N, C-alpha and C positions, 0 to 999 in steps of 0.2 A: 372357564374352559380354555385350555391352552391352544388347541388347534380346531376351531370350528370348521365344519365341512362347508364347502360352497355348494349352494343349490341355485342353479340358473333358472330364470323364469322368463316367460314371454307374456306380455300384456296383450290380450286379444280383444279387449273391450275398453273403451275410454272410461267405463264405469268401474273398472277393477281397482281394488285397493291392495297394496302390497301387504302380505301377512305381517302381523304384529304379535308381540308377546305382552301379556298383562303385567308381568314383572320380570326382573332381571334373571330370576331362577326358574321361570316357567318353562316346562318342557314343551308345551304346545304353542303353536303359532295360530292366532285367530284368522279364520277365512271369512271373507265378507261377501255379501250378496251383491252381485253386479247386475242389478235389475233397474229398469228405468222407472218403474212404478211399483206400488205395493202389491204383494202377491198374497192372496187369501188361501188358506189351507183349511178345508172343512174338517170336522171331527173324523178321526180314523182314516183320513186321506193322506196322500203323499204328493208333494210337488218337487219338481227338479229345479234347483236353484243354482245357476251358473255363477262361478267366481270370477269369470273373465280372465282367468290365468291358466297357463300351461307351465309345467315344471319339468326340469331335467334333474331327476334324482340320481345321485352317483351310484355306480355299480356297487353291489354289496349292501345296499340300503333299500328301504321302501318307505313310502309315506302312508302312515295310518291316519285315517280320518275318524275322529271321535266327536261325541256330543260336547257342547259347551255346558258346563254344569248349570250356569245361570238360566239359559234359554230352555234347558231340559226341565229343571225344577220349577221355574216360574211360568213357563208357557206350554210345557208338555211337548216340545219339539225336539226330535232327535233324528240322527241319520237313520233312514229306513232299514239299512242293513246292519245297524248298530255300530259296526266298525268297518270302515272302508279300507281296502288295501290297494294302493296305487304302486305298481311295480316300476322299477327304474327304466324299463323300456317303453312305458306309456308316455305318449306325447300329446294326448288330447286335452281338451278343457277339463279342469277339475270342476265337476258338478256334484253338488250334494243333494241327494234325494231326502228331503226333510219330511218326516212323518209326524202327524199331529195325533198324539195319544190322548188328548183332552176331549172333553165333551162340547167344546165351543170352537167356533172358527177362530183361527189365529192368523195374524197378518205379519208377513216379513217385509220390513221396510227397506228401501234402497240403501245400500251401504251398511246394513246391519250385520253384526257378527253372527255367523250361522253355524260354525263348527270349528274344531281345532285340528291342526295337522301336526303330527309328531313324526320326525324322520328317525327311523329305527334300523340298526344293522340286523342282518340275518345271516344264518349259517347255511350254506348249501349242504345238502345231504344226498346220499344215494341209498336206495332201499335194497336190502339183501334178503332174499327169501331164505327162511330157515326152517328146520324141523321144529320140534317142540322148543319153546322159549324157556329161558332160565326161570326158576321159581323165585318168588319173593314172599314175604310175610303177608302182604295184601292179596296177592294172587289176582284173580279175576273180579274181585269185589268192586262193584261199580257205584252208581249213584247213591250217595249217602253212606257208603259202607265204612268210611273212615271215621264217621261221627258216632258210631255205635261202639262203645267200650264197656 
């Protein structure tokens, strides 16, 4: 990448780990559990896991918080809201609400990678009320309508 963007952060816990990438080309930066002891998450329950970090995402971008494929596939743990959206004006701690989709209690260890953060640009829009919208071949066909041919 020619010009990486700068994301400033503040460590608000001595247990915090700076986000890391699994490989040079990885889009996501792993977020770590800044907890002092293991956290048990019962089946179908959710626990809020603090990263111990705050971020200053540049204007025009947001931080998307996604599941890590390994912890989701192997442990059944994923962000409770599936994808978190952290706006550029948010300055609080990044906390991941991890949900246990499995049938057994799962444990998050101190310093464990719990989610991944991808910094994404967005386009600001304005909404304009209109009369009838333009026609398309699809029209108002919704759920599953494009799969029927």
